[in-house]
C-alpha positions as CSV (number, residue, x, y, z in Angstrom):
1,M,-32.9,-4.2,27.0
2,Q,-31.9,-0.6,27.3
3,T,-30.0,0.7,30.2
4,A,-29.5,4.2,31.5
5,P,-26.3,5.9,30.2
6,L,-23.3,5.3,32.3
7,S,-22.8,9.0,32.9
8,S,-26.3,9.3,34.5
9,A,-25.3,6.8,37.2
10,L,-22.4,9.0,38.5
11,P,-22.6,12.3,40.3
12,T,-20.4,14.5,38.2
13,A,-19.8,17.0,41.0
14,R,-17.7,14.4,42.8
15,L,-15.7,13.1,39.9
16,T,-12.0,13.7,39.5
17,P,-10.8,14.8,36.0
18,A,-9.5,11.2,35.4
19,Q,-13.0,9.8,36.3
20,M,-14.7,12.3,34.1
21,A,-12.4,11.3,31.2
22,L,-13.2,7.6,32.0
23,V,-17.0,8.3,31.8
24,G,-16.6,10.2,28.6
25,F,-14.5,7.4,27.0
26,L,-16.9,4.7,28.1
27,S,-20.0,6.6,27.0
28,R,-18.9,5.9,23.4
29,Y,-19.4,2.2,23.8
30,Q,-22.2,-0.1,24.9
31,G,-22.8,-3.7,25.9
32,G,-20.0,-6.1,26.1
33,T,-17.4,-3.7,24.7
34,Q,-18.2,-1.1,27.4
35,A,-18.2,-3.7,30.1
36,L,-14.8,-5.1,29.0
37,Y,-13.2,-1.6,28.7
38,A,-14.7,-0.6,32.1
39,R,-13.2,-3.7,33.7
40,H,-9.8,-3.1,32.3
41,L,-9.9,0.6,33.2
42,R,-10.9,-0.2,36.8
43,C,-7.8,-2.4,37.0
44,W,-5.7,0.4,35.6
45,F,-7.1,3.0,37.9
46,Q,-6.6,0.7,40.9
47,W,-3.0,-0.1,40.0
48,C,-2.3,3.7,39.5
49,E,-3.9,4.4,42.9
50,D,-1.8,1.7,44.6
51,Q,1.3,3.2,43.0
52,G,0.4,6.8,43.8
53,L,0.2,7.7,40.1
54,D,-2.2,9.8,38.0
55,P,-4.0,7.3,35.7
56,L,-4.0,9.9,32.9
57,M,-0.2,10.4,32.9
58,R,1.6,8.3,30.4
59,C,5.0,6.9,31.4
60,R,7.8,6.4,28.9
61,S,8.7,2.9,30.1
62,G,6.3,0.1,30.6
63,A,8.8,-1.7,32.8
64,S,6.7,-1.0,35.9
65,A,3.4,-1.6,34.3
66,P,1.1,-4.0,36.0
67,R,1.3,-7.7,35.0
68,G,-0.9,-8.4,32.0
69,L,-0.8,-4.9,30.5
70,P,1.1,-4.6,27.3
71,R,4.3,-2.6,27.6
72,D,3.4,-0.2,24.8
73,A,-0.4,-0.3,24.9
74,G,-0.6,3.1,23.2
75,S,1.1,2.0,19.9
76,V,-0.7,0.6,16.9
77,H,0.8,-2.6,15.5
78,G,2.7,-2.0,12.4
79,S,3.1,1.7,12.9
80,R,6.8,1.6,13.6
């Protein structure tokens, strides 16, 4: 079953830069992968909104990251 692209479901004139980045990121995936990433990113965006933070800004310390998110989600294992 084919579905319409994610970006076609959102009015781009009303999107913030962070939401536009989210749409662009998710458009590279489909099916279960896209759904899983979308769910995780919704949680991230909500947590950032609750904290008054920009979801695109990376903080140096993961000490205040929401429970369940890895402290250094941006690093690749074995790259240290």
